[in-house]
C-alpha positions as CSV (number, residue, x, y, z in Angstrom):
1,M,55.7,-50.8,80.2
2,P,58.3,-53.3,81.4
3,Q,60.6,-55.0,78.9
4,Y,60.3,-58.8,78.6
5,H,62.8,-61.3,77.2
6,P,63.5,-65.0,77.3
7,H,65.4,-66.2,80.3
8,H,65.4,-70.1,80.6
9,I,63.6,-73.3,80.2
10,H,63.3,-75.6,83.2
11,L,62.7,-79.3,82.9
12,M,62.1,-82.0,85.5
13,S,63.5,-85.5,85.4
14,H,64.0,-88.5,87.7
15,D,67.7,-88.3,86.6
16,A,68.7,-84.8,85.7
17,M,72.3,-85.6,84.8
18,A,71.3,-88.4,82.5
19,A,68.8,-86.1,80.8
20,G,71.5,-83.4,80.6
21,A,74.0,-85.8,79.1
22,Y,71.4,-86.5,76.3
23,Y,71.2,-82.8,75.4
24,E,75.0,-82.6,75.6
25,K,75.5,-85.6,73.3
26,M,72.7,-85.0,70.9
27,F,72.8,-81.2,70.5
28,G,76.2,-80.1,71.9
29,A,74.8,-78.3,75.0
30,D,77.4,-77.2,77.5
31,L,76.6,-79.1,80.7
32,V,77.5,-78.2,84.3
33,A,76.4,-80.3,87.3
34,S,74.9,-78.4,90.2
35,Q,72.4,-78.9,93.0
36,G,68.8,-77.9,92.9
37,A,66.9,-76.1,95.6
38,N,65.5,-79.5,96.7
39,G,69.1,-80.8,97.4
40,L,69.0,-83.2,94.4
41,P,71.2,-83.0,91.3
42,R,70.5,-80.4,88.7
43,A,71.9,-80.1,85.2
44,N,72.6,-76.5,84.1
45,M,73.0,-76.2,80.4
46,T,73.4,-73.6,77.7
47,L,72.5,-74.4,74.1
48,G,73.5,-71.5,72.0
49,D,72.0,-68.5,73.9
50,Q,69.3,-70.6,75.6
51,I,69.6,-71.6,79.3
52,I,68.1,-75.0,80.0
53,L,67.9,-76.3,83.6
54,I,67.0,-79.9,84.5
55,S,66.2,-80.6,88.1
56,T,65.9,-84.1,89.6
57,V,62.6,-84.8,91.3
58,D,61.7,-87.8,93.4
59,E,59.8,-90.8,92.0
60,S,56.5,-89.6,93.4
61,V,56.5,-86.9,90.7
62,D,55.1,-88.6,87.6
63,Q,52.6,-86.3,85.8
64,M,51.6,-82.8,85.2
65,A,50.7,-80.9,88.3
66,S,49.2,-77.5,89.3
67,G,52.3,-75.7,90.5
68,P,56.0,-75.1,89.9
69,H,58.6,-77.8,90.4
70,S,56.0,-80.6,90.6
71,C,55.9,-82.4,87.2
72,L,58.0,-84.3,84.8
73,G,58.9,-82.8,81.4
74,L,58.5,-79.0,80.9
75,D,58.0,-77.4,84.3
76,H,58.1,-73.8,83.5
77,I,59.3,-71.2,81.0
78,G,61.4,-68.4,82.5
79,I,61.0,-64.9,81.2
80,G,63.4,-62.2,82.3
81,V,62.0,-58.7,83.2
82,D,63.8,-55.5,84.2
83,D,61.2,-54.6,86.9
84,L,59.4,-57.4,88.6
85,Q,56.8,-55.2,90.4
86,A,56.0,-53.3,87.2
87,A,55.6,-56.6,85.4
88,I,53.2,-58.0,88.1
89,A,51.1,-54.8,87.9
90,D,51.1,-55.0,84.1
91,L,50.0,-58.7,84.1
92,E,47.4,-58.3,86.8
93,V,45.7,-55.6,84.6
94,K,45.7,-58.1,81.8
95,G,44.1,-60.8,84.0
96,A,47.0,-63.1,84.7
97,E,46.6,-65.7,87.4
98,F,49.6,-65.8,89.7
99,L,50.7,-69.1,91.2
100,M,53.3,-67.4,93.3
101,K,54.2,-63.7,93.9
102,P,57.5,-62.6,95.4
103,R,58.2,-63.8,98.9
104,G,60.0,-61.4,101.1
105,G,61.7,-58.1,100.2
106,E,64.6,-59.6,98.2
107,S,62.7,-62.1,96.1
108,R,63.2,-61.6,92.4
109,I,60.8,-64.2,91.0
110,A,57.1,-64.8,90.6
111,F,55.1,-67.5,88.8
112,V,52.1,-67.0,86.4
113,K,49.7,-69.8,85.4
114,G,50.0,-70.3,81.6
115,P,48.0,-72.3,79.2
116,D,48.3,-76.2,79.0
117,F,49.5,-76.5,82.6
118,V,52.8,-74.6,81.9
119,S,54.0,-72.3,84.7
120,I,55.7,-69.1,83.6
121,E,58.4,-67.7,85.9
122,L,59.2,-64.0,85.9
123,V,62.8,-63.3,86.8
124,Q,64.0,-59.8,87.6
125,T,67.3,-59.7,85.8
126,R,68.5,-56.4,87.3
127,P,68.0,-54.6,90.6
128,T,65.4,-51.7,90.6
129,E,66.5,-48.2,91.4
């Protein structure tokens, strides 16, 4: 059976850097500015051992949606796994509904539909043999 462990929490905001500044000010998170996959600002933070990412989304995103990177607030929970393909097989047997499976030969992520509109990202944290 694959080994699972927490990886990150990913939030969406209309102003990622302002949201990140809140976590930095209120909780002492370490904040690093970066750029998200959509080209907009992203706040990369660590709070203790927890990775928290906040991506900026455009103003059209204003409520919960059915897929990853399309809502305000909690977008998805990232769970690290040592073998993504084994995890997919394991979760399929358990009846998981996939929102996205790996795309292309080098992809190391997949998304599962969780309860309450939360997407769960599986992240392969080491290459397979």
